[in-house]
C-alpha positions in Angstrom: 106.3 -43.7 37.0 107.1 -46.6 34.8 105.9 -49.9 36.2 107.1 -53.3 35.2 104.7 -55.7 33.6 104.8 -57.8 36.8 103.9 -54.8 39.0 101.1 -53.9 36.6 99.8 -57.5 36.6 99.8 -57.6 40.4 98.1 -54.2 40.6 95.4 -55.1 38.1 94.9 -58.5 39.7 94.2 -56.8 43.0 91.2 -54.8 41.8 89.7 -56.9 38.9 87.6 -59.2 41.1 85.9 -56.3 42.8 85.5 -54.5 39.5 83.6 -57.4 38.0 81.1 -57.3 40.9 80.8 -53.6 40.8 79.4 -53.6 37.2 75.9 -55.1 37.7 74.5 -53.9 34.4 77.1 -55.8 32.3 75.6 -59.0 30.9 79.0 -60.5 30.5 82.4 -59.3 31.6 85.9 -60.6 30.8 89.4 -59.5 31.8 92.0 -60.8 29.3 95.7 -60.6 28.9 96.9 -61.0 25.3 100.6 -60.4 26.0 102.7 -60.1 29.2 101.8 -56.5 29.5 98.7 -56.1 27.3 95.3 -56.3 29.0 91.8 -56.1 27.6 88.6 -55.7 29.5 85.4 -56.7 27.6 82.0 -56.1 29.0 78.7 -56.3 27.2 75.4 -54.6 27.9 71.8 -55.2 27.0 71.4 -51.8 25.4 73.3 -48.7 24.3 71.6 -46.9 27.2 73.2 -49.3 29.7 76.6 -49.0 27.9 76.3 -45.3 28.2 75.4 -45.4 31.9 78.5 -47.6 32.4 80.9 -45.4 30.4 79.7 -42.3 32.2 79.5 -43.8 35.6 81.6 -43.7 38.7 83.5 -46.8 38.0 84.7 -45.6 34.6 85.6 -42.2 36.0 87.6 -43.9 38.8 89.5 -46.2 36.4 90.3 -43.3 34.1 91.6 -41.3 37.0 94.0 -44.2 37.8 94.9 -44.9 34.2 98.1 -42.8 34.3 99.3 -44.8 37.3 98.4 -48.3 35.9 98.9 -48.0 32.2 101.8 -47.1 29.9 99.4 -45.3 27.5 95.9 -44.1 27.7 93.3 -46.9 27.4 91.4 -47.3 24.1 87.7 -47.7 24.6 86.0 -49.1 21.6 82.3 -49.6 20.9 81.5 -52.9 19.2 78.3 -54.8 18.5 78.1 -58.5 19.4 77.5 -60.5 16.2 77.4 -63.9 17.8 78.1 -65.3 21.3 78.3 -68.4 23.4 78.8 -68.2 27.1 78.4 -71.3 29.3 78.0 -71.1 33.0 
């Protein structure tokens, strides 16, 4: 099923707030939109062990199971190291 960008935004918007709360081991978490239909989720973890727990956990499995319904192409999961940061409360 091909969904319009608006439908994707509405669908993603409905589960993002709960997703943020469901990832307690993430030290920071961002959901970004770079174009009308391009979305990026960035989360950071204190260790590679925590990152591995997240990527192999129930939330990641559930998201991957829904990816075909929500996304026009498979998600790209990229591992990156934080070189510098500033996050203000």
